[in-house]
MIDORO-792492 format. One line per field, with one value per residue (C-alpha): residue number from 1; x, y, z; residue in one letter. Coordinates in steps of 0.5 Angstrom, whole numbers, plus 500, padded with zeros to 3 digits. Last residue first. Layout:
BEGIN
k <- NUM,... .
px <- X,... .
py <- Y,... .
pz <- Z,... .
r <- a,... .
//
This chain:
BEGIN
k <- 1019,1018,1017,1016,1015,1014,1013,1012,1011,1010,1009,1008,1007,1006,1005,1004,1003,1002,1001,1000,999,998,997,996,995,994,993,992,991,990,989,988,987,986,985,984,983,982,981,980,979,978,977,976,975,974,973,972,971,970,969,968,967,966,965,964,963,962,961,960,959,958,957,956,955,954,953,952,951,950,949,948,947,946,945,944,943,942,941,940,939,938,937,936,935,934,933,932,931,930,929,928,927,926,925,924,923,922,921,920,919,918,917,916,915,914,913,912,911,910,909,908,907,906,905,904,903,902,901,900,899,898,897,896,895,894,893,892,891,890,889,888,887,886,885,884,883,882,881,880,879,878,877,876,875,874,873,872,871,870,869,868,867,866,865,864,863,862,861,860,859,858,857,856,855,854,853,852,851,850,849,848,847,846,845,844,843,842,841,840,839,838,837,836,835,834,833,832,831,830,829,828,827,826,825,824,823,822,821,820,819,818,817,816,815,814,813,812,811,810,809,808,807,806,805,804,803,802,801,800,799,798,797,796,795,794,793,792,791,790,789,788,787,786,785,784,783,782,781,780,779,778,777,776,775,774,773,772,771,770,769,768,767,766,765,764,763,762,761,760,759,758,757,756,755,754,753,752,751,750,749,748,747,746,745,744,743,742,741,740,739,738,737,736,735,734,733,732,731,730,729,728,727,726,725,724,723,722,721,720,719,718,717,716,715,714,713,712,711,710,709,708,707,706,705,704,703,702,701,700,699,698,697,696,695,694,693,692,691,690,689,688,687,686,685,684,683,682,681,680,679,678,677,676,675,674,673,672,671,670,669,668,667,666,665,664,663,662,661,660,659,658,657,656,655,654,653,652,651,650,649,648,647,646,645,644,643,642,641,640,639,638,637,636,635,634,633,632,631,630,629,628,627,626,625,624,623,622,621,620,619,618,617,616,615,614,613,612,611,610,609,608,607,606,605,604,603,602,601,600,599,598,597,596,595,594,593,592,591,590,589,588,587,586,585,584,583,582,581,580,579,578,577,576,575,574,573,572,571,570,569,568,567,566,565,564,563,562,561,560,559,558,557,556,555,554,553,552,551,550,549,548,547,546,545,544,543,542,541,540,539,538,537,536,535,534,533,532,531,530,529,528,527,526,525,524,523,522,521,520,519,518,517,516,515,514,513,512,511,510,509,508,507,506,505,504,503,502,501,500,499,498,497,496,495,494,493,492,491,490,489,488,487,486,485,484,483,482,481,480,479,478,477,476,475,474,473,472,471,470,469,468,467,466,465,464,463,462,461,460,459,458,457,456,455,454,453,452,451,450,449,448,447,446,445,444,443,442,441,440,439,438,437,436,435,434,433,432,431,430,429,428,427,426,425,424,423,422,421,420,419,418,417,416,415,414,413,412,411,410,409,408,407,406,405,404,403,402,401,400,399,398,397,396,395,394,393,392,391,390,389,388,387,386,385,384,383,382,381,380,379,378,377,376,375,374,373,372,371,370,369,368,367,366,365,364,363,362,361,360,359,358,357,356,355,354,353,352,351,350,349,348,347,346,345,344,343,342,341,340,339,338,337,336,335,334,333,332,331,330,329,328,327,326,325,324,323,322,321,320,319,318,317,316,315,314,313,312,311,310,309,308,307,306,305,304,303,302,301,300,299,298,297,296,295,294,293,292,291,290,289,288,287,286,285,284,283,282,281,280,279,278,277,276,275,274,273,272,271,270,269,268,267,266,265,264,263,262,261,260,259,258,257,256,255,254,253,252,251,250,249,248,247,246,245,244,243,242,241,240,239,238,237,236,235,234,233,232,231,230,229,228,227,226,225,224,223,222,221,220,219,218,217,216,215,214,213,212,211,210,209,208,207,206,205,204,203,202,201,200,199,198,197,196,195,194,193,192,191,190,189,188,187,186,185,184,183,182,181,180,179,178,177,176,175,174,173,172,171,170,169,168,167,166,165,164,163,162,161,160,159,158,157,156,155,154,153,152,151,150,149,148,147,146,145,144,143,142,141,140,139,138,137,136,135,134,133,132,131,130,129,128,127,126,125,124,123,122,121,120,119,118,117,116,115,114,113,112,111,110,109,108,107,106,105,104,103,102,101,100,99,98,97,96,95,94,93,92,91,90,89,88,87,86,85,84,83,82,81,80,79,78,77,76,75,74,73,72,71,70,69,68,67,66,65,64,63,62,61,60,59,58,57,56,55,54,53,52,51,50,49,48,47,46,45,44,43,42,41,40,39,38,37,36,35,34,33,32,31,30,29,28,27,26,25,24,23,22,21,20,19,18,17,16,15,14,13,12,11,10,9,8,7,6,5,4,3,2,1 .
px <- 610,604,601,594,590,583,579,571,565,558,552,545,539,531,525,525,533,539,546,552,559,565,573,579,585,592,598,604,609,612,611,606,601,595,588,582,576,569,563,556,550,543,538,533,527,526,524,517,512,508,503,501,497,495,490,489,493,497,501,506,508,513,514,519,518,524,525,530,533,537,543,546,552,557,564,569,576,582,590,595,602,605,601,594,593,585,580,573,568,562,557,552,549,544,540,538,535,533,531,528,523,522,515,513,509,505,502,495,492,496,503,506,505,508,515,518,513,516,515,515,521,522,529,532,535,538,541,544,545,549,550,555,557,563,565,572,575,582,586,593,594,588,587,580,579,574,569,566,563,561,557,556,551,550,546,544,539,539,533,533,526,523,516,516,510,511,507,507,514,517,524,529,536,539,545,547,552,555,557,561,563,566,568,572,573,578,578,584,584,591,589,590,585,588,586,582,585,584,581,578,575,573,569,568,562,560,554,551,544,540,533,529,521,515,518,524,531,537,543,548,555,560,565,570,573,577,580,584,586,589,590,593,600,599,598,596,591,589,583,581,574,572,565,560,553,548,541,534,528,523,515,511,505,510,517,522,529,535,542,549,555,562,568,575,579,585,589,594,597,602,606,609,615,613,608,612,618,614,615,613,605,607,605,598,592,586,583,583,577,573,566,561,554,556,555,562,568,574,579,586,591,597,593,592,600,600,602,609,609,603,598,600,594,589,588,586,581,578,577,574,569,566,566,562,557,556,556,551,546,546,545,539,536,537,533,528,527,526,522,517,517,516,510,509,510,506,500,494,487,481,474,470,462,457,453,453,459,464,470,477,482,489,494,501,500,506,501,497,491,485,478,475,469,464,458,454,454,450,453,451,457,464,469,466,459,463,463,468,473,472,477,482,483,488,493,497,494,491,485,485,478,478,473,468,461,457,451,446,448,444,440,446,451,457,461,467,469,475,476,476,481,476,482,487,482,484,485,481,486,481,482,478,472,467,462,456,452,445,447,447,453,456,463,466,459,457,453,458,463,467,474,478,485,491,491,485,484,477,474,468,463,459,452,453,452,458,461,467,469,470,477,481,488,495,500,498,496,489,488,481,479,473,468,464,457,459,457,463,464,471,469,473,480,484,491,497,502,506,500,493,492,486,485,490,496,499,494,491,484,479,473,468,461,457,461,467,468,474,475,474,468,468,463,466,473,479,484,483,483,488,494,501,502,496,497,491,490,495,501,501,496,489,484,478,472,467,472,472,478,477,482,486,492,497,504,508,509,507,501,500,494,494,500,506,506,501,494,489,482,477,471,477,475,481,478,479,486,491,497,500,507,514,512,515,510,503,504,498,499,505,511,511,505,498,494,487,482,476,471,474,480,478,484,482,487,493,496,502,505,512,519,524,527,530,526,519,514,507,507,502,504,510,516,515,510,503,498,492,486,480,485,482,487,484,488,494,499,505,504,512,511,513,508,511,506,508,515,521,520,515,508,502,497,491,485,489,485,490,486,489,496,500,507,510,516,513,508,513,520,522,528,525,519,516,510,513,510,512,518,525,528,527,531,529,530,524,519,513,507,503,496,490,493,489,492,488,490,498,502,510,514,518,513,516,513,516,522,528,525,518,512,508,502,495,497,493,496,491,493,501,504,512,516,520,517,520,517,521,525,533,534,534,528,530,536,543,542,539,542,539,538,534,529,522,517,513,506,499,502,497,499,494,495,503,506,514,518,522,520,524,521,525,530,537,542,540,534,527,521,518,511,504,506,502,504,498,498,506,508,516,515,519,521,522,526,523,526,523,528,525,531,531,535,537,541,545,549,553,555,551,553,551,544,538,532,526,522,516,509,511,506,508,502,501,508,511,518,521,525,528,526,531,529,534,538,546,551,549,543,537,531,528,521,514,516,510,511,505,505,512,514,521,526,530,529,535,534,539,542,550,555,553,547,541,535,533,527,519,520,515,515,509,508,516,517,523,522,524,523,526,531,531,535,533,538,537,542,547,555,555,557,550,548,546,540,538,532,524,525,520,520,514,512,519,521,528,529,535,542,547,548,548,544,542,536,535,541,541,547,549,556,562,563,561,555,551,545,543,537,530,530,524,524,518,515,522,523,530,530,536,539,537,543,544,550,553,561,567,567,561,557,551,548,542,541,534,533,534,529,529,523,525,520,524,531,537,538,545,548,554,560,561,556,553,548,540,539,533,532,527,529,527,534,539,546,551,557,564,567,568,564,559,559,558,552,549,551,547,541,541,541,536,531,532,531,525,522,525,521,515,515,516,510,506,508,507,500,498,501,498,491,492,494,488,484,487,485,478,477 .
py <- 663,662,656,656,651,653,649,649,649,651,651,653,656,656,659,666,667,665,663,661,660,657,657,654,657,655,658,657,661,666,661,657,663,661,664,662,665,667,668,671,671,674,673,678,677,670,667,667,663,664,659,656,650,645,640,634,629,635,639,644,652,656,663,666,672,674,680,685,680,683,680,681,681,680,678,676,675,672,672,667,666,673,674,678,681,682,683,686,685,689,687,689,685,687,682,681,674,671,664,660,654,648,645,641,634,630,623,622,619,622,620,616,609,603,604,607,612,617,624,629,634,640,643,647,654,659,666,670,677,680,688,689,693,693,696,694,695,693,692,691,699,702,701,702,698,700,696,695,689,686,680,675,669,662,656,650,645,638,633,627,625,620,617,613,609,607,613,618,620,624,623,628,626,633,634,641,644,651,658,663,671,675,682,685,693,696,703,703,708,711,718,721,716,710,708,703,697,691,684,679,672,667,661,653,649,641,640,633,633,630,632,627,629,627,626,630,629,633,631,635,633,638,639,645,649,656,661,668,675,680,687,691,690,683,678,671,666,659,655,648,647,641,639,636,638,636,635,637,639,641,640,645,644,647,647,650,649,645,646,642,644,641,644,642,648,647,653,656,663,666,673,673,678,681,677,678,683,688,684,688,687,680,678,677,673,677,673,667,670,665,666,661,664,670,677,680,678,678,683,681,685,688,694,696,696,700,697,697,690,689,684,677,675,678,673,668,672,674,667,664,670,670,662,662,667,663,656,659,662,656,652,656,657,649,648,653,650,643,644,648,644,637,641,645,652,649,650,647,648,643,644,638,639,637,643,645,641,645,641,644,640,642,639,641,640,635,629,625,629,633,632,636,636,630,630,635,631,626,619,613,614,617,619,620,622,628,631,634,628,625,629,629,621,619,614,615,622,618,622,623,624,628,628,624,622,616,617,617,610,608,602,600,602,606,605,609,609,606,611,610,606,600,595,598,601,608,610,613,614,615,619,620,617,617,611,612,609,607,600,598,602,599,601,598,596,591,587,581,586,591,592,596,597,601,608,607,611,609,611,607,610,606,604,597,594,598,594,594,591,584,584,588,590,593,596,603,602,600,604,602,606,603,606,602,600,594,590,592,588,587,583,577,576,581,582,585,588,592,594,593,597,595,600,605,609,611,609,603,601,595,595,590,592,586,585,586,581,581,576,569,565,567,564,563,562,563,566,564,569,574,575,578,585,585,590,589,594,598,602,602,596,595,589,589,585,582,581,575,574,569,564,562,566,567,569,573,579,577,578,582,582,586,590,594,595,590,589,584,584,579,576,575,569,567,562,555,555,555,558,557,555,558,559,565,570,570,574,575,580,583,587,589,584,583,578,578,574,577,575,569,570,564,561,555,552,556,551,552,549,545,547,548,555,553,558,558,562,563,567,568,574,577,580,582,577,577,572,573,568,566,564,558,555,549,545,548,546,543,542,544,551,553,555,560,562,568,570,573,576,571,570,565,567,563,560,558,552,549,543,538,540,537,537,533,529,522,524,524,524,531,531,536,539,545,547,552,555,561,562,564,565,572,573,576,570,568,564,563,558,560,557,555,552,547,542,537,532,533,531,531,531,537,540,545,548,554,556,559,556,556,552,554,551,550,546,541,536,531,525,527,524,524,524,529,533,539,542,548,548,550,550,544,546,553,550,549,551,558,558,561,555,556,551,550,546,549,546,545,540,535,530,525,519,520,516,517,517,522,527,532,535,541,542,542,547,549,544,544,540,543,540,539,534,529,524,519,513,513,509,509,507,501,501,508,508,511,517,520,525,529,534,533,531,534,539,534,533,528,532,536,542,544,542,537,537,533,537,534,533,529,523,518,513,507,507,503,502,499,505,510,513,518,522,527,528,530,534,535,530,531,527,530,528,527,523,518,513,508,502,501,496,496,496,502,506,511,515,520,520,520,525,526,523,524,521,524,522,522,517,512,507,502,496,495,490,489,487,480,480,487,486,489,494,499,504,508,514,514,516,516,522,526,523,517,514,518,517,516,511,506,501,496,490,489,485,483,483,480,482,476,480,487,489,486,487,493,497,502,506,506,506,510,514,508,507,511,508,512,511,510,505,501,495,491,484,483,478,476,474,479,481,487,490,495,499,498,498,502,506,502,506,502,506,504,509,510,503,500,495,489,484,478,473,470,469,474,481,483,488,491,492,498,497,502,500,499,494,490,483,478,472,467,467,471,472,475,479,479,485,481,486,484,477,479,483,477,472,477,478,470,469,474,471,464,467,470,464,460,465,464,457,456,461,457,451,454,456,449,446,451,449,442,443,447,442,436,440,442,434 .
pz <- 747,752,754,758,762,764,769,769,774,772,775,772,774,772,769,773,772,775,772,777,774,778,776,777,773,770,768,763,760,764,770,774,775,779,778,783,780,781,777,778,774,773,767,765,760,761,755,752,749,742,739,732,732,727,728,724,729,733,728,730,730,734,735,740,745,749,744,748,752,758,761,768,771,778,777,782,781,785,784,787,785,785,791,792,785,786,780,781,775,774,768,763,757,752,748,741,739,732,732,726,727,722,724,729,728,732,729,726,733,738,740,745,742,745,745,738,736,731,733,727,725,722,722,727,725,730,731,737,736,742,745,750,756,761,768,770,777,778,785,786,786,784,777,773,767,761,757,750,747,741,739,733,732,729,731,727,729,727,728,731,733,738,741,748,752,759,761,756,754,749,747,743,740,737,733,734,729,731,729,731,730,736,737,743,745,750,754,759,765,766,768,762,758,755,748,743,746,742,741,736,736,731,731,732,734,734,739,741,744,749,750,754,755,760,767,765,762,760,757,753,750,748,742,741,736,737,733,735,733,737,735,729,731,731,737,736,739,739,742,744,748,751,754,759,760,765,766,769,766,771,771,775,770,765,763,769,766,771,770,771,768,766,763,760,757,752,751,746,746,741,741,748,747,754,758,764,764,768,774,780,778,778,771,768,769,769,763,768,770,765,765,763,763,760,762,762,758,763,762,760,764,760,758,765,766,760,753,750,751,747,750,752,756,752,747,752,756,750,747,754,755,748,748,754,751,746,750,755,749,745,751,754,746,745,752,750,743,745,751,747,741,746,749,755,751,745,749,746,748,747,749,752,752,758,757,764,766,761,761,758,756,755,750,751,758,759,758,762,760,763,765,771,776,773,777,773,767,771,770,766,761,761,756,749,753,756,749,744,743,737,732,738,736,742,740,747,750,755,758,765,769,775,781,778,781,782,787,780,779,785,781,778,772,770,764,763,755,752,747,740,736,735,736,740,745,747,754,760,766,772,778,785,782,788,788,793,799,798,795,788,785,779,776,770,767,761,765,766,769,765,765,770,767,770,772,777,783,786,792,794,799,805,805,801,795,791,785,782,775,772,770,775,772,774,770,771,778,781,787,791,798,801,806,811,810,808,801,797,791,788,782,779,776,780,776,779,774,779,783,785,792,796,802,799,802,808,814,810,810,808,812,813,816,814,807,803,797,793,787,786,784,776,772,765,767,762,767,775,781,784,780,783,785,790,796,801,806,803,805,812,812,815,814,818,819,814,809,804,799,794,791,785,787,781,783,779,783,791,794,800,805,811,808,810,817,817,821,820,824,825,820,815,810,806,801,798,796,790,789,782,781,782,790,793,796,800,806,811,816,812,815,822,824,827,826,830,832,836,830,826,822,817,812,808,804,802,797,795,788,787,786,790,791,798,803,798,802,804,811,816,821,817,820,828,829,833,832,837,838,834,828,824,819,815,810,813,807,804,797,795,798,805,810,815,821,825,822,826,833,834,837,837,842,844,841,835,831,826,822,817,818,813,811,805,804,805,800,794,796,799,803,808,807,811,816,820,827,831,826,825,818,818,825,831,836,841,837,841,842,847,850,847,841,837,832,829,824,825,819,818,812,816,821,826,832,836,832,835,841,845,847,853,856,853,847,844,838,836,831,831,825,824,818,822,827,832,838,842,836,835,827,823,818,818,814,816,823,825,832,838,843,849,848,851,853,858,862,859,853,850,845,843,838,837,831,831,825,828,833,837,844,847,841,842,845,852,853,856,858,864,867,865,859,857,851,850,845,844,838,835,828,825,818,817,823,830,834,840,843,849,851,843,837,830,834,837,831,835,840,845,849,856,858,857,861,863,869,873,871,865,863,857,856,852,850,844,843,836,834,840,846,848,855,857,851,851,855,862,862,866,869,875,879,877,871,869,864,863,859,857,851,849,843,845,851,854,860,862,855,855,857,864,866,871,874,880,884,883,877,875,870,870,866,864,858,854,847,844,836,835,840,847,851,857,859,866,867,862,862,870,873,873,879,876,879,885,890,889,883,881,876,877,872,870,864,861,854,850,847,845,838,841,847,854,858,863,865,871,872,865,862,861,867,871,875,880,884,890,895,895,889,888,883,883,880,876,870,868,860,859,865,870,872,877,879,872,871,872,878,881,886,890,895,901,906,903,901,895,894,889,888,883,880,874,872,873,877,878,883,881,886,890,896,901,906,906,900,900,896,894,891,885,883,886,882,886,883,887,890,896,900,895,897,904,902,899,904,909,905,904,912,913,908,912,918,916,913,919,924,920,920,927,929,925,928,935,934,932,938,942,939,940,947,948,945,949,955,953,952 .
r <- w,l,y,n,f,q,a,f,g,t,h,t,d,g,d,k,d,f,m,g,n,y,n,l,s,f,y,f,a,e,n,v,p,i,i,f,s,s,t,i,y,e,q,v,r,p,l,d,f,t,d,n,v,k,i,s,g,f,r,a,k,a,k,v,s,p,n,i,n,f,k,a,g,l,t,l,s,t,k,f,n,p,l,w,d,r,f,w,s,f,s,t,k,t,s,f,l,n,l,y,n,a,y,t,k,e,g,g,k,v,t,a,q,g,i,t,d,q,m,s,f,a,e,t,y,g,g,e,y,v,l,g,v,e,p,s,f,i,d,k,d,s,i,f,n,m,g,i,d,s,n,i,g,y,a,y,s,n,p,e,a,k,a,e,n,t,g,i,k,k,t,l,d,n,k,i,l,a,t,k,g,q,a,k,i,y,v,e,q,g,k,e,t,t,f,l,t,n,f,y,k,l,g,a,y,y,t,r,n,n,i,d,f,y,t,s,g,m,k,t,d,e,y,g,a,y,v,g,y,i,g,s,d,k,l,t,s,y,g,i,i,t,g,k,t,h,g,k,s,e,e,n,l,s,l,e,v,n,q,s,s,a,y,p,l,i,f,l,s,h,e,k,n,i,g,y,s,a,n,s,f,d,n,k,i,y,d,s,a,d,a,y,l,n,g,k,e,q,m,a,m,r,q,a,r,s,s,s,g,l,y,f,n,q,m,s,n,g,m,v,n,d,i,f,t,s,r,r,t,t,t,s,i,l,s,r,f,t,a,g,s,i,s,a,n,l,n,f,r,q,y,i,k,g,t,t,p,d,y,v,l,d,i,g,g,s,g,n,t,t,i,n,s,v,n,g,k,d,i,g,s,i,v,d,s,i,d,d,l,n,d,l,d,l,n,s,e,d,i,t,i,n,d,a,s,v,n,d,k,h,s,g,g,v,v,i,t,d,l,k,g,t,n,k,d,t,t,v,l,w,d,e,i,v,i,s,g,s,g,n,n,t,l,n,n,g,s,s,d,k,s,i,t,g,q,n,n,v,y,i,t,g,n,g,s,n,t,v,g,s,t,i,t,a,s,s,d,n,k,l,t,l,d,n,n,s,k,n,v,i,n,g,y,i,i,g,n,d,t,n,l,i,g,s,g,n,t,s,t,i,l,g,g,n,e,i,t,i,g,h,t,q,n,t,v,g,e,q,g,i,t,g,t,n,i,i,g,g,n,g,g,q,i,t,g,s,v,t,i,s,t,k,v,q,k,g,g,g,i,y,i,g,a,n,g,g,e,l,r,g,q,v,n,i,g,e,g,t,i,d,d,k,s,g,d,i,h,i,a,d,n,g,a,k,i,i,g,g,s,e,i,i,i,t,g,l,n,t,p,g,n,t,d,d,y,n,h,f,m,i,g,n,k,s,a,e,i,t,g,k,n,i,l,t,k,i,t,n,n,n,n,s,i,v,i,g,q,g,k,s,t,i,v,g,e,n,t,l,t,q,i,t,s,i,g,a,e,g,k,p,n,i,a,g,i,m,i,g,a,s,s,n,d,n,q,t,a,m,i,t,g,s,n,t,f,q,d,i,t,s,g,n,l,v,v,g,m,f,g,s,i,t,g,t,n,e,f,t,k,v,h,a,y,t,m,r,f,g,s,d,s,f,a,a,s,e,r,a,q,t,g,n,t,k,i,t,g,s,n,k,f,n,d,i,t,t,y,r,l,n,v,g,h,i,n,e,s,s,i,i,g,s,n,t,f,t,k,i,t,t,n,s,n,e,s,g,i,i,n,v,s,g,s,k,y,g,q,d,s,v,s,g,t,s,s,i,t,g,i,n,n,f,t,e,i,t,v,g,d,k,i,n,v,g,k,d,n,n,s,s,i,t,g,s,n,n,f,t,e,i,e,a,n,g,l,y,i,a,e,g,s,n,s,s,i,t,g,s,n,n,f,n,t,i,s,s,k,s,n,s,t,g,w,v,v,v,g,f,k,s,s,g,n,g,i,i,g,e,n,k,f,t,e,i,t,a,s,g,g,s,n,g,n,a,g,v,q,v,s,s,t,n,s,g,g,i,l,t,g,q,n,k,f,t,t,t,s,s,d,k,q,f,d,v,a,l,g,n,s,v,q,i,t,g,n,s,g,i,v,l,t,n,g,a,n,s,v,t,h,t,s,s,l,s,e,n,i,t,s,n,t,n,q,y,v,s,i,s,n,n,d,n,d,s,y,a,k,v,d,a,t,a,y,s,y,s,s,l,f,s,i,a,a,l,s,l,v,l,k,s,s,s,h,s,h,n,k,k,m .
//
C-alpha cells in the first residue's frame, strides 16, 4: 500500500511539474513569436496575454481586447520614428502597464496612447499605469495621451510616474474624456514647448498628487499664455472635476501659467511645494498676465497654500469662486508693474453671475508680497466677502486695492476686512486703496487690530467714491501724508441712525509722518461720528472742501488735535466737539463761517463731561458775508469752552480786518489796516507802475531826442545823456557817431523810434504776502530838432498782471506825453551842462479781484495819472569815456475812482459790502544818479548807471467802508528806491541803431526787473 501510495504521489508531482513546464514553454514561445514579428516591422496583437519586453524594438506595440499585462523591462526599448511606441486600443483592458525602459514615439505623435480619438474613437481601461523609466524623451510630440468619448470614457485606476514623461512640441501628458482615481507623480513630467499636464473636459480625477516636478519650458504657441504647465480645462457644458489636488513638489513654467483652471471644479487644493511661472508679460489684460495660479469660470471649494505660488501675478480669479482660501505660505508677484498683483479678483467677459469672482473667506497667515499691488479686487461685484489678515501683506504699490482696470460698470463690495493683532499691511503707496468704481462702494466694515502702513496713506478713499462702511481701529494706521485720507464719502447720506464713521478704541492709533492722522480733503465727506476711545493721540485735518457730518468725540485718555477748514457738523446732542474721556481736544485751527440761512456765525459748540479740557490755539473767522456788527464776544464764535482756553482769533483775509481777542474778558476788538486790504494793494500797485512808467518815458524820449543834436555842438553835446533815477533806463541815448567820425549825426533833424519792453516785479503787501506779476508794453515816439532845442511826442500801451493769495490786480494803460531837451552851456574845460523837462498823462483801466478761499469779488475802476519833471546834468569827457552826474525833481499825481467790490463767485465781502472811496495822489520826489558811458568799438558801446530816488512825502491816505464801519488809514511808500541800469549799444549805420537793455529797481517792499530793446531811425 505504501508503495502504491508512493507511486501515486510521484505521478501527481510529475503531473504538476509537467503542467508548469508546458505553461512556461507556451508563454516563452509566444514571446519569441512576438519579438520575431516585431523585428519584421509587423504589428502583433495579443488577446488575453501577458507580455514582457527586455530588448529594443522599432515598431508599435499594440494592446487590444481584455485581460492584458504589459511590462517593459529596464533593458526594453520601443522607438518608432513615425508612429506610437505603445497603443492601448479602444475597448482594450489592461490590468498592469509598467515601464522601466524607454518608449519613444514619432515627432508628430505620442509615445503612449490609451484609447482612440475621432469619429471612431473609444475608451480603454488600465487598472495600474506605472512609469519608472522614460516615456517620450523630449523628442516625440506628446508623451502620454489618453482618449475617450463623452459616452465612453477611458479609465485608469492608478496612474503613477516616478520616471520621466516628456514631450517636444505638444503636451507631456494629455487627458481627455477620462476617469482617473489616483494620479501620482514623484518623477518628472515636462514639455519643451507646451503644457506639462493638459487635462481637458470630460475628465474626473479623484486625487491628483505631485511630489515630483511638472514643467513647461521654451516658447508656447496657440495662445499658450492662456494655458498652464498644469492645464485643467473643461467646457461650459462639461466641467472637469478633481476632488483633491495636492502639490508638494514643483510645478513651473517659463512663458505660461503654473496652474491654469477653466470650467473646473476642485474640492480641495493643497500646495506645500512650489507653483511658479517665470513669465514676465502683462498680457492683453491683467487677467491674462503670466500667473502662478489662474482660474477662469472655475470653482475651488478649499484652497490651502503652505508653500510658494509666484509669477507676474500670484493668484488670479476671473469669473471664479474660492469658498475657503487660506495662505500660510508665500504668494508672490515678481514684476514691478502697476498691473502686477499677489492676488487679483476680477471678471472676464462678464455675463451675469458667471462673470463675477468671489472669495468667501480669505485668511492670510503667511506672506503675500508684490513688486506691484498686493491684493486687487476690481469692480463689477467682484468681492472677498471676509478678508482676515493675520500675517503680512507687503507691496511696492498698494497693499489691498479696490480698482477699476477696464472702466466697466458695477459696484464694489469691500466685504469685511479684519487686520488681526500681529497682522500687517505695508505698502509703498496705500495700505488699503479704495478707488475706481463708478458706483457706490459697500462693505461690512474695516476692522484694524493690527497695523497698516502706507507711504501715502494707511487707508485712502478716492474722489467721488461713496464707501458705505465703518472703520474701527484698535491697532495702528500710519501713512506718509495721512493715516486715513478721504477724498470721497464714508457712510451714507439720509440715514437717521448712522452706523458708519471712524471709531478708534482699545489703544488704537491713527498717525502720519508728514501730515494728519485723518485727512478729509478734496470734497471728502464722512457721514457719522469720528470717535476716539483710545489712549493714543489723534490728529484730524478737515480741509476746506471736506465735511464731517456728525461731530468728533473723544472718549479715551488721548488728545485729539483738530484742524478744520471745512465743515464739521453737530452730532445728535448738538455738539461739534464732545470730550467725555479724561483726555483732551485741542483746536489747532478752526474756520468759523457764516450760516447762509441765519446770517450769523456758525458757532463752535463744545460739550461732554470733560469739556473743560478743550482748548483752541487759533480760531479763524471767515470774512465771507461776515456781520462785523455782531462780532464782539467769544460766545459769538465758540461756546461751551472756558474763555481763557482760547489763545487767538483771526480772519482768513489779507489782514485788512484784524481781530484782537482779550482772554480775560472774552471780548473781541476789531482793527482795520487798509494797507493790507484791496485798497492798499491797488494803490501801491498803481503807484509803483505809474512811477516806473513815468520815469521810463522821461528816459526814452530824452535818449531819442539827444541822438541828433546840433552839428555845431561839441562832441559832448552830440552825445545823448541817459535819464537818471528811472525804473526803466535807456542807455541808448549815449549812442553817437564813432568819436573819430565827426560827420555822424550832422544834418539829422528827425528821429522815430519803437520800443517793446517787458518786466517782472513783486511787491510786499502784508502778512508776508507778495504780489507778483509782469508787464508787457510798447511805446512809439517822434522827435524833431529846432534852434531852440529838441521837442518830442510819444504814445504807448501796456498790460500789467499782478497776483497774490488774496488779490489779483490787472490793468491796461494808455499813455501819451511831451518832452523837451536842450544844452544850457559848455564850460571852458568842455563840460556840457544840459536840462530836460517832460509832461505826461495816462488812462488806467483796472480789473481788481479780492479772493477769500474759493470766493471772489471784483471791481473795475478807472485811474488817471499825470505828472511833470525836470532834470539838470553835466557830462565829463575823458577820451572814449563819459561820466555824467545828474539830479532832478519829479511830481506825480493821480486819481482813482471810488469803487465797491461786487461778489462774483460765492461771497468774498463782509455783510453790507466793501467800498473804497476816491483817492487823490500827489507825490514829490528827487532823484540823483551817476552814469558811465564807454565807446569800445565803432559798432559796440556800453553804459552803466547807478541811481536812487528819494520820496519827499511817501505817505498816502485812504478811506474805505467795511459793512457799516468807515475806516481812514495811512500807509507809507518806501522812502528810498535804488536802481541799476546796463546797456549794450550797437550802431548799424548813420540812420539806424538799436540797443539791448536791463534795469533793476529795489526798495524795502520789493523789486522789479526789466528788459527792453530800442530801435531808432534818424533822417
